[in-house]
C-alpha positions in Angstrom: 23.3 -9.7 8.6 22.2 -6.4 10.0 23.4 -3.4 8.1 24.0 0.1 9.3 21.6 2.9 8.4 22.6 5.3 5.7 22.5 9.0 6.3 18.8 9.4 5.9 17.2 12.3 4.0 14.3 14.1 5.8 11.2 13.1 3.9 8.7 15.9 3.5 5.2 15.2 2.2 3.9 18.8 2.0 3.8 20.1 5.5 4.3 16.6 7.0 7.7 15.2 8.0 7.9 11.4 7.7 10.8 10.3 9.8 12.0 7.7 9.4 10.9 7.7 5.8 8.8 4.6 5.9 5.3 4.3 4.3 2.7 1.5 4.6 1.5 0.7 1.1 -2.2 0.8 0.5 -3.5 -2.8 0.1 -7.1 -3.7 -0.7 -8.8 -5.4 2.2 -5.7 -5.1 4.4 -4.7 -1.6 5.3 -8.0 -0.7 7.1 -7.9 1.2 10.4 -7.3 -1.9 12.6 -4.2 -3.0 10.6 -2.9 0.5 10.4 -3.3 0.7 14.2 -1.2 -2.4 14.7 1.6 -1.2 12.4 1.6 2.3 13.9 1.8 0.9 17.5 4.8 -1.2 16.6 6.5 1.8 14.9 5.9 4.0 17.9 3.8 6.3 15.8 6.6 6.9 13.3 6.0 6.7 9.5 3.1 7.2 7.2 0.2 4.7 7.0 -2.0 4.9 3.9 -5.7 3.7 3.7 -6.8 1.0 1.3 -7.9 2.2 -2.1 -10.9 4.5 -2.1 -12.8 4.9 -5.3 -13.6 8.5 -6.2 -17.0 7.8 -7.6 -18.0 5.8 -4.4 -16.7 8.6 -2.2 -18.6 11.4 -4.1 -21.7 9.2 -3.9 -21.1 8.6 -0.2 -21.2 4.8 -0.6 -21.8 3.3 2.9 -18.8 0.9 2.7 -16.5 3.7 1.4 -17.5 6.0 4.2 -16.5 3.3 6.7 -13.2 2.8 4.9 -12.2 6.4 5.2 -12.6 6.3 9.0 -9.4 7.1 10.9 -8.5 6.5 14.5 -8.3 9.6 16.6 -4.5 8.9 17.0 -3.8 8.7 13.3 -1.8 11.7 12.0 -1.3 12.5 9.3 -4.5 10.9 7.9 -3.6 9.5 4.5 -6.2 8.4 1.9 -5.4 6.7 -1.4 -7.8 7.5 -4.2 -8.5 5.6 -7.4 -10.2 7.3 -10.4 -10.0 7.6 -14.2 -12.3 10.6 -14.7 -10.6 14.0 -14.0 -14.0 15.6 -13.0 -14.9 12.9 -10.5 -11.3 12.9 -9.1 -11.6 16.6 -8.6 -14.9 16.4 -6.8 -13.6 13.7 -4.5 -10.5 15.7 -3.6 -12.5 18.8 -2.9 -14.9 16.8 -0.7 -11.9 15.6 1.3 -10.7 19.2 1.7 -14.1 20.7 2.5 -15.1 18.0 5.0 -11.6 17.7 6.5 -11.5 13.9 5.8 -7.7 13.6 5.4 -4.3 15.3 5.6 -2.7 13.7 2.6 -4.0 12.3 -0.7 -2.3 9.6 -2.7 -3.5 8.7 -6.2 -3.4 5.1 -7.4 -1.7 4.5 -10.7 -0.2 1.1 -9.7 -3.0 -1.4 -9.2 -2.5 -4.3 -11.8 -5.8 -6.3 -11.2 -7.9 -6.9 -14.3 -11.1 -5.3 -13.0 -9.2 -2.0 -12.6 -7.0 -2.1 -15.7 -9.8 -3.2 -18.1 -11.4 0.2 -17.4 -8.1 2.0 -18.0 -7.4 2.6 -14.4 -4.6 1.8 -12.0 -1.3 0.9 -13.7 -2.9 1.1 -17.2 -3.7 4.8 -16.9 -0.2 6.5 -17.1 0.0 5.1 -20.7 -2.5 7.8 -21.6 -0.3 10.8 -20.9 -2.9 13.6 -21.4 -5.4 11.8 -19.1 -2.8 11.4 -16.4 -2.0 15.1 -16.6 -5.7 16.1 -16.5 -6.3 13.9 -13.4 -3.2 15.3 -11.6 -4.1 18.9 -12.5 -7.6 18.5 -11.1 -6.4 16.8 -8.0 -3.6 19.2 -7.2 -5.8 22.3 -7.9 -8.6 20.9 -5.7 -6.4 19.9 -2.9 -5.3 23.3 -1.9 -2.8 23.0 0.9 -3.2 19.2 1.1 -0.2 17.4 -0.5 -0.9 15.0 -3.4 1.3 12.1 -4.1 1.1 9.2 -6.6 2.0 5.5 -6.6 2.8 3.9 -9.9 4.5 1.0 -11.7 7.2 0.9 -14.4 4.5 0.6 -17.1 2.2 -1.9 -18.7 5.0 -4.2 -19.9 8.6 -4.0 -21.0 7.5 -2.6 -24.4 5.2 0.1 -22.8 7.2 1.7 -20.0 5.7 4.9 -18.6 7.4 5.7 -15.3 9.8 8.4 -16.5 7.1 10.3 -18.5 4.7 9.9 -15.6 7.3 11.2 -13.1 8.0 14.3 -15.2 4.2 15.0 -15.6 3.8 14.7 -11.9 6.5 17.3 -11.3 5.0 19.6 -13.8 1.5 19.4 -12.2 2.6 20.0 -8.7 2.6 16.5 -7.2 4.5 16.4 -3.9 6.2 12.9 -4.2 6.1 9.8 -6.3 6.4 6.2 -5.3 7.5 3.6 -7.8 6.8 -0.2 -7.6 9.7 -1.7 -9.7 7.4 -4.0 -11.6 5.2 -3.7 -14.7 1.5 -4.5 -14.8 2.3 -7.7 -16.7 4.5 -8.9 -13.8 1.8 -8.4 -11.2 3.8 -9.6 -8.1 6.0 -12.1 -9.8 9.7 -12.0 -10.6 12.1 -9.5 -9.0 11.4 -5.8 -8.5 13.6 -3.6 -10.7 15.4 -1.3 -8.2 17.4 0.2 -11.1 14.2 1.8 -12.3 13.8 3.4 -9.0 17.3 4.9 -9.3 16.5 6.1 -12.8 13.4 7.8 -11.7 15.2 9.5 -8.8 17.7 10.9 -11.3 14.9 11.9 -13.7 12.8 13.9 -11.1 15.3 15.3 -8.6 12.8 18.1 -7.8 10.6 15.9 -5.6 11.0 12.9 -3.3 11.0 9.4 -4.9 9.9 6.5 -2.8 10.9 2.9 -3.7 8.6 -0.1 -3.5 9.1 -3.8 -4.2 10.8 -6.8 -2.5 11.3 -5.2 0.9 10.9 -8.3 3.0 13.0 -7.2 6.0 14.4 -4.0 7.4 17.8 -4.5 5.9 16.2 -4.7 2.5 14.9 -1.2 3.0 18.3 0.1 3.9 19.8 -1.6 0.9 17.2 -0.2 -1.4 17.9 3.4 -0.2 21.6 2.9 -0.4 21.5 1.4 -4.0 18.9 3.6 -5.5 19.3 6.9 -3.7 15.5 7.0 -3.1 14.1 9.2 -0.4 12.1 6.6 1.4 10.5 3.2 1.1 6.9 1.9 0.7 6.3 -1.5 2.3 3.5 -3.7 1.2 3.5 -7.5 1.2 6.4 -7.8 3.5 4.3 -6.8 6.5 1.4 -9.2 5.8 1.0 -11.2 9.1 4.0 -9.2 10.4 3.0 -5.7 11.5 6.1 -5.6 13.8 8.1 -5.2 10.6 7.6 -1.5 11.2 9.4 -1.7 14.5 12.3 -3.3 12.7 12.2 -0.6 10.0 12.3 2.2 12.6 15.2 0.5 14.5 17.1 0.0 11.2 16.5 3.6 10.0 17.6 5.0 13.4 20.8 2.9 13.5 19.7 0.3 16.0 20.4 -3.4 15.4 17.3 -4.8 17.2 15.0 -6.9 15.0 11.8 -8.7 16.1 11.9 -12.5 16.1 8.7 -13.3 18.1 7.8 -16.7 19.4 4.5 -18.3 18.3 3.0 -17.2 21.6 3.8 -13.5 20.8 2.5 -14.0 17.3 -0.8 -15.5 18.7 -1.3 -12.5 21.0 -1.0 -10.2 18.0 -3.4 -12.3 16.0 -6.1 -12.1 18.7 -5.5 -8.4 19.0 -5.8 -7.9 15.2 -9.1 -9.9 15.2 -10.4 -7.9 18.2 -9.7 -4.6 16.5 -11.4 -5.7 13.3 -14.5 -6.7 15.3 -14.6 -3.3 17.1 -14.1 -1.5 13.8 -16.8 -3.4 12.0 -19.1 -3.4 15.0 -19.6 -7.1 15.1 -17.2 -9.6 16.7 -18.1 -12.5 14.4 -17.6 -10.4 11.2 -14.3 -9.2 12.5 -13.0 -12.7 13.1 -14.3 -13.8 9.7 -12.5 -10.8 8.1 -9.4 -11.8 10.0 -9.3 -15.3 8.5 -7.4 -14.1 5.4 -4.5 -13.1 7.7 -4.1 -16.5 9.4 -1.7 -18.1 6.9 0.5 -15.0 6.8 0.9 -14.9 10.6 1.7 -18.6 10.8 4.1 -18.7 7.9 7.0 -21.1 8.7 5.6 -22.3 12.1 5.0 -26.0 12.7 1.2 -25.9 12.5 -0.6 -28.9 11.1 -2.9 -28.7 8.1 -5.9 -29.7 10.1 -5.3 -26.9 12.7 -4.8 -24.4 9.9 -8.1 -25.4 8.4 -9.8 -25.0 11.8 -8.2 -21.5 12.3 -9.4 -20.6 8.8 -13.1 -21.1 9.7 -13.2 -19.5 13.2 -16.0 -17.1 13.9 -15.5 -15.9 17.5 -12.6 -14.5 19.5 -13.1 -17.3 22.1 -12.8 -19.9 19.3 -9.8 -18.3 17.8 -8.0 -17.9 21.1 -8.8 -21.5 22.2 -7.5 -23.0 19.0 -4.3 -20.9 19.2 -3.7 -22.2 22.7 -3.6 -25.7 21.4 -0.5 -25.0 19.5 3.1 -25.3 20.7 3.4 -21.6 21.5 7.0 -21.9 22.6 8.1 -22.3 19.0 10.8 -19.7 18.1 10.6 -17.5 15.0 11.2 -19.8 12.1 14.1 -19.6 9.6 13.0 -18.1 6.3 9.8 -16.5 7.7 11.3 -13.0 6.9 11.2 -13.8 3.2 8.6 -13.3 0.5 4.9 -13.5 1.4 1.6 -12.7 -0.2 0.9 -12.9 -3.9 3.7 -14.0 -6.2 2.0 -14.6 -9.5 3.6 -13.1 -12.6 3.6 -12.9 -16.4 -0.1 -12.3 -16.5 -2.0 -11.2 -19.5 -2.8 -7.5 -19.0 -6.5 -6.7 -19.5 -7.0 -3.3 -21.1 -9.8 -1.4 -22.9 -10.0 -2.1 -26.6 -7.4 -0.3 -28.6 -5.7 1.1 -25.4 -2.2 0.8 -26.7 -2.8 2.2 -30.2 -2.0 5.8 -29.2 -0.8 7.0 -25.8 -2.3 10.4 -26.6 -5.8 9.4 -27.7 -8.0 9.4 -24.6 -11.4 9.5 -26.4 -12.4 6.0 -25.2 -12.2 7.0 -21.5 -15.3 8.3 -19.8 -16.8 8.7 -16.3 -18.5 5.3 -16.9 -15.1 3.7 -16.4 -15.1 4.7 -12.7 -15.3 1.8 -10.3 -18.3 2.0 -8.0 -16.8 0.2 -5.0 -13.8 0.9 -2.8 -11.2 -1.4 -1.4 -9.9 -2.8 -4.7 
């Protein structure tokens, strides 16, 4: 059932107005320039679209892959970069590089990534447990950013016994962060179970000074409206719900602006978007075959719920040219309507994972002696 839009707050990220208050979550290997282009086209240019995770060490060292990942289309505004780092000095250098070289208009800091290769170094969603380290990183980032707004994205905590989001929110306010986004899961949950929207409401009450954005289990536009209504949050961050479904941003804009129209594309319309997505990737990478190969990961998401046989799915998953991709798609029954249930959960759903942390990480939330610049990742993109 389509719900009516609430009276929407005006979301301000520093000098930038994000209206309607909808943000594309940074996702490793997904939210590159081509995917952001698709989402932005469907939204009519409304919203904020964040890059995939950029490692501060790799940025400072001008890693070739990283320098490609920070490329923005000329039509992208504001340009939004998400940074990952565990060393305050390196984070500060990366932020000042962004400012000095005019690489972005907004900086988001990653304190929400739950993957082991990040948390085992004390980064991502593990880092807010070390309160002084979090404060030091935020202080360096905000002071180095000058007029550029700095925001953070985080989780509830490491697990239910080590929740950090309220302390982290308060530290963010005290250090001059512009806004905070909360994924209503712990590191241990990864992407399993149900997002805790009550935690988002608690954070909003705890840090009324700055905007709070909610993230987790937004699978359709009406979920976004419900989250804002139930939590009082100032906007939503959408991740897995738009995998294979960039037109979700058109639905979100319609919903936030009080219109009832929702996209339910036929398979023919979906196939057209798939080819365009693969084309954009090839143009961005500079090689058609590599673009189509990179696109393969998206095939299952785009085809979720449609009647496409296993053999054809296997063929589509090994395509290496636009001609091959388009030819195989034309063999399908393209008149299929949008399937029931395709608006539901998609992407990773694993949960109850063992959290990989540095030795002794949980002994003392104020002891940061074991964290050094060596803990920085050297590659971007997650």
